[in-house]
C-alpha positions in Angstrom: 147.9 -86.3 -111.6 148.8 -88.7 -108.8 148.1 -92.3 -109.6 146.2 -93.1 -106.3 143.9 -90.1 -106.6 140.2 -90.4 -107.2 138.2 -87.6 -108.9 134.9 -85.7 -108.4 134.3 -84.4 -111.9 132.0 -81.5 -113.0 131.1 -81.1 -116.6 128.6 -78.9 -118.4 128.1 -76.7 -121.5 129.7 -73.2 -121.5 127.7 -70.8 -119.2 125.7 -73.6 -117.6 126.9 -72.3 -114.2 129.2 -75.2 -113.5 131.9 -73.2 -111.6 129.1 -71.4 -109.6 127.6 -74.8 -108.6 131.1 -76.0 -107.5 131.5 -72.8 -105.4 128.1 -73.2 -103.8 128.6 -76.8 -102.9 132.3 -76.8 -101.8 133.2 -73.2 -101.0 136.1 -73.5 -103.4 136.8 -70.3 -105.4 136.5 -71.8 -108.8 136.7 -69.0 -111.4 133.4 -68.1 -113.0 132.0 -65.3 -115.2 129.0 -64.2 -117.3 131.0 -64.8 -120.5 130.7 -68.5 -121.7 134.0 -70.3 -121.6 135.5 -68.9 -118.4 137.0 -72.3 -117.6 139.4 -73.1 -120.5 141.6 -75.6 -118.8 141.0 -78.8 -116.7 141.2 -77.2 -113.2 141.9 -79.4 -110.2 141.3 -78.7 -106.5 142.3 -81.1 -103.6 139.2 -81.9 -101.5 140.1 -84.6 -99.1 142.9 -87.2 -98.8 143.0 -89.0 -102.2 140.1 -87.0 -103.6 140.5 -84.2 -106.2 137.7 -82.1 -107.6 138.0 -81.6 -111.4 136.3 -78.6 -113.1 136.2 -79.3 -116.8 136.1 -76.6 -119.5 132.6 -76.0 -121.0 131.7 -78.8 -123.5 130.3 -77.4 -126.7 130.4 -74.1 -128.7 132.4 -71.4 -126.9 131.9 -67.8 -128.0 135.0 -65.9 -128.8 137.4 -68.8 -129.4 138.5 -70.4 -132.7 137.2 -73.8 -133.7 140.7 -75.1 -133.4 141.0 -74.1 -129.7 137.4 -75.4 -129.1 138.4 -78.8 -130.7 141.6 -79.0 -128.6 139.6 -78.4 -125.4 137.1 -81.0 -126.4 139.8 -83.6 -127.2 141.7 -82.9 -124.0 138.5 -83.2 -121.9 137.3 -86.4 -123.6 140.8 -87.9 -123.4 140.8 -87.2 -119.6 137.4 -88.8 -119.1 138.3 -91.9 -121.2 141.7 -92.4 -119.7 140.8 -91.7 -116.1 137.2 -93.0 -116.1 138.0 -95.8 -113.6 139.4 -93.3 -111.2 136.3 -91.0 -111.3 134.5 -91.6 -108.0 131.6 -89.4 -109.1 130.6 -87.2 -112.0 128.2 -84.3 -111.9 126.9 -82.8 -115.1 125.4 -79.2 -114.9 122.6 -78.2 -117.3 121.3 -74.7 -117.9 117.6 -75.3 -117.6 116.8 -71.9 -119.1 118.1 -73.0 -122.5 117.9 -76.8 -122.4 114.4 -77.2 -123.8 114.8 -74.8 -126.7 118.2 -76.3 -127.7 117.0 -79.8 -127.2 113.9 -79.5 -129.3 115.7 -77.7 -132.1 118.3 -80.4 -132.3 115.7 -83.2 -131.9 114.0 -81.8 -135.1 117.3 -82.3 -136.9 117.8 -85.8 -135.5 120.8 -84.6 -133.4 121.5 -85.8 -129.9 121.7 -82.7 -127.6 125.2 -82.1 -126.2 124.0 -82.4 -122.6 122.6 -85.9 -123.3 125.7 -86.8 -125.3 127.9 -85.9 -122.3 125.8 -87.7 -119.7 125.9 -90.9 -121.8 129.7 -90.5 -122.3 130.1 -90.2 -118.6 128.1 -93.3 -118.0 130.2 -95.2 -120.6 133.5 -93.9 -119.1 132.8 -94.4 -115.4 130.3 -97.3 -115.5 127.5 -95.3 -113.7 125.3 -92.4 -114.6 126.3 -88.9 -113.3 124.2 -86.8 -111.0 122.6 -84.0 -113.0 122.4 -80.5 -111.6 119.5 -78.8 -113.5 120.7 -75.3 -112.8 119.2 -71.8 -113.1 115.7 -72.8 -112.0 115.4 -69.2 -110.8 115.1 -68.2 -114.5 112.2 -70.4 -115.4 108.6 -70.9 -114.4 107.4 -74.0 -112.6 105.7 -75.5 -115.7 108.8 -74.9 -117.8 110.9 -76.7 -115.2 108.5 -79.6 -115.0 108.6 -79.9 -118.8 112.3 -79.9 -118.8 112.6 -82.6 -116.2 110.1 -84.7 -118.1 112.1 -84.2 -121.3 115.4 -85.0 -119.6 113.8 -88.1 -118.0 112.5 -89.3 -121.4 115.9 -88.8 -123.1 117.9 -90.4 -120.4 115.6 -93.3 -119.7 114.9 -95.2 -116.5 118.5 -94.6 -115.2 117.6 -90.9 -114.6 115.4 -91.8 -111.6 116.8 -90.0 -108.5 119.7 -88.4 -110.5 118.1 -85.1 -111.5 118.5 -82.2 -109.0 116.8 -78.9 -109.8 119.0 -76.1 -108.4 119.9 -72.5 -108.5 123.5 -71.6 -107.8 122.5 -68.0 -107.6 119.8 -68.3 -104.9 121.0 -71.6 -103.3 117.6 -73.3 -103.9 118.0 -77.1 -104.2 121.8 -77.0 -103.5 121.4 -78.7 -100.1 119.9 -81.8 -101.8 122.5 -81.9 -104.5 125.3 -81.5 -101.9 123.8 -84.3 -99.7 123.6 -86.6 -102.8 127.2 -85.9 -103.7 128.3 -86.5 -100.1 126.4 -89.7 -99.9 127.9 -91.1 -103.1 131.4 -90.1 -102.1 130.9 -91.6 -98.6 130.0 -94.9 -100.2 133.4 -94.8 -101.7 135.2 -94.1 -98.5 135.4 -90.3 -98.6 133.8 -89.4 -95.3 134.3 -85.6 -95.2 134.9 -84.5 -98.8 134.0 -80.9 -98.2 135.7 -80.4 -94.9 138.2 -77.5 -95.2 
């Protein structure tokens, strides 16, 4: 990594659709697949002068890999976010809305913080500001389920979640324009005027 680079970082659980969201917003050919854990390295893509997009591996349980590999991926990712937090211009966390409520409520019953909430809080601590949250796969849920998920997310994240939740579908493109505009606005504030110009 070059010392004067800034980063646009995307995080998410395995199979949340992170790489698909990246492709939809930027046009970059970030690898994606139906199998969780397609991204297993910290992938970087130059976007604009001094700005690099970082596609993180899925954060959490990855089907088909050993717990040792999973732990190494997690350590590498958290190390990057801690060490380079001040150079992260913006973070975007991608949530799979079709599984969030079920997983969240199951963990809540056990007194465990859901991984998505844990990562959002970690990004806030590392960068000093909350990430944008792409609530992906809205094409797979009904309107009421989406509303319940957004309320649950808002309650778990607190007042700082206002204006940061973006319901999207990387498959149909719904909501992607609003997310892209928000990313562009935040990066423009930091001096990156045309971050997606190719």
